[in-house]
C-alpha positions as CSV (number, residue, x, y, z in Angstrom):
1,X,-55.4,67.7,-30.8
2,X,-55.2,67.6,-27.0
3,X,-57.6,69.7,-25.2
4,X,-56.7,71.0,-21.8
5,X,-59.9,70.9,-19.9
6,X,-60.7,70.1,-16.3
7,X,-60.7,66.3,-16.9
8,X,-57.2,66.5,-18.2
9,X,-55.9,67.9,-14.9
10,X,-58.0,65.3,-13.0
11,X,-56.5,62.5,-15.1
12,X,-53.0,63.9,-14.5
13,X,-53.7,64.1,-10.8
14,X,-55.1,60.6,-10.8
15,X,-52.1,59.4,-12.7
16,X,-49.7,61.0,-10.3
17,X,-51.5,59.7,-7.2
18,X,-51.6,56.2,-8.8
19,X,-47.9,56.5,-9.6
20,X,-47.0,57.5,-6.0
21,X,-49.3,54.7,-4.6
22,X,-47.9,52.1,-6.9
23,X,-44.4,53.2,-6.1
24,X,-45.0,53.0,-2.4
25,X,-47.0,49.7,-2.5
26,X,-45.4,47.8,-5.3
27,X,-42.2,49.2,-6.8
28,X,-40.3,49.9,-3.6
29,X,-41.0,46.4,-2.1
30,X,-40.2,44.7,-5.3
31,X,-37.0,46.8,-5.7
32,X,-36.2,46.0,-2.1
33,X,-36.6,42.3,-2.7
34,X,-34.5,42.5,-5.8
35,X,-31.7,44.3,-3.9
36,X,-32.0,41.9,-1.0
37,X,-31.8,38.9,-3.4
38,X,-28.8,40.5,-5.1
39,X,-27.1,41.0,-1.7
40,X,-27.8,37.4,-0.7
41,X,-26.5,36.2,-4.0
42,X,-23.3,38.2,-3.6
43,X,-22.9,37.1,0.0
44,X,-23.4,33.5,-1.0
45,X,-21.0,33.8,-3.8
46,X,-18.3,35.3,-1.5
47,X,-19.0,32.6,1.1
48,X,-18.7,30.0,-1.6
49,X,-15.4,31.5,-2.8
50,X,-14.2,31.6,0.8
51,X,-15.2,27.9,1.3
52,X,-13.4,27.0,-2.0
53,X,-10.2,28.7,-0.7
54,X,-10.6,26.9,2.6
55,X,-11.2,23.6,0.8
56,X,-8.1,24.2,-1.4
57,X,-6.0,24.9,1.6
58,X,-7.3,21.8,3.4
59,X,-6.7,19.7,0.4
60,X,-3.2,21.0,0.0
61,X,-2.6,20.3,3.7
62,X,-4.1,16.8,3.3
63,X,-1.8,16.1,0.4
64,X,1.3,17.2,2.3
65,X,0.3,15.1,5.3
66,X,-0.4,12.2,3.0
67,X,3.0,12.5,1.5
68,X,4.6,12.6,4.9
69,X,2.6,9.6,6.0
70,X,3.6,7.7,2.8
71,X,7.2,8.5,3.4
72,X,6.9,7.3,7.0
73,X,5.1,4.1,5.8
74,X,7.9,3.5,3.3
75,X,10.5,3.9,6.1
76,X,8.6,1.5,8.4
77,X,8.2,-1.0,5.5
78,X,11.9,-0.8,4.8
79,X,12.8,-1.3,8.4
80,X,10.4,-4.3,8.8
81,X,11.6,-5.8,5.6
82,X,15.2,-5.5,6.7
83,X,14.4,-7.1,10.0
84,X,12.7,-9.9,8.1
85,X,15.7,-10.4,5.9
86,X,18.0,-10.4,9.0
87,X,15.8,-13.1,10.6
88,X,15.8,-15.0,7.4
89,X,19.6,-14.9,7.1
90,X,19.8,-15.9,10.8
91,X,17.5,-18.9,10.2
92,X,19.5,-19.9,7.1
93,X,22.8,-19.7,9.0
94,X,21.4,-21.8,11.8
95,X,20.0,-24.3,9.4
96,X,23.3,-24.4,7.4
97,X,25.2,-24.9,10.7
98,X,22.9,-27.7,11.8
99,X,23.1,-29.3,8.3
100,X,26.9,-29.2,8.4
101,X,26.9,-30.8,11.8
102,X,24.6,-33.6,10.6
103,X,26.7,-34.0,7.4
104,X,29.9,-34.3,9.5
105,X,28.3,-36.8,11.8
106,X,27.0,-38.8,8.8
107,X,30.5,-38.7,7.2
108,X,32.0,-40.0,10.5
109,X,29.4,-42.7,10.7
110,X,29.9,-43.6,7.0
111,X,33.7,-43.7,7.5
112,X,33.2,-46.1,10.5
113,X,30.9,-48.3,8.4
114,X,33.5,-48.2,5.5
115,X,36.2,-49.3,8.0
116,X,34.0,-52.1,9.3
117,X,33.1,-53.2,5.7
118,X,36.8,-53.0,4.7
119,X,37.9,-55.1,7.7
120,X,35.2,-57.7,7.0
121,X,36.1,-57.8,3.3
122,X,39.8,-58.2,4.1
123,X,38.9,-61.1,6.4
124,X,36.8,-62.6,3.6
125,X,39.6,-62.0,1.1
126,X,42.2,-63.7,3.3
127,X,39.8,-66.6,3.8
128,X,39.2,-66.9,0.0
129,X,42.8,-66.5,-0.8
130,X,43.8,-69.2,1.7
131,X,41.0,-71.4,0.2
132,X,42.3,-70.8,-3.4
133,X,45.8,-71.5,-2.4
134,X,44.8,-74.6,-0.6
135,X,42.8,-75.9,-3.6
136,X,45.6,-75.0,-6.0
137,X,48.2,-76.6,-3.9
138,X,46.0,-79.6,-3.2
139,X,45.3,-80.0,-6.9
140,X,49.0,-79.6,-7.7
141,X,50.0,-82.1,-5.2
142,X,47.5,-84.7,-6.5
143,X,48.8,-84.3,-10.0
144,X,52.5,-84.7,-9.1
């Protein structure tokens, strides 16, 4: 059984003094550090959430700006492509026109050469026909 003598009260007093001393020296600072750490953790978590929201907004804005820039780039590409096609058609038309002029001048030149060749051949044909007639008539005259 427990005896309640003078040492019991001394031990209880010693225990209470030690409890108060430990509370003041050890438990309060440790609890303060734990509370401070919890506060820092909560602040960091809320700051991280705020930064995540800010990142999401910035990302959304970046996506919308990117879409706008892509549309503008497509418009510029289409415009430049159309200008290139117009220039290409212009060059083709000029080349076609120049080719037609050269073709017409070549046809005129060929027609002139054909006329010269025809005239030369007619002269040769007339000469040959006269020669043939002369030989035939000369041979006929000899035989008769």
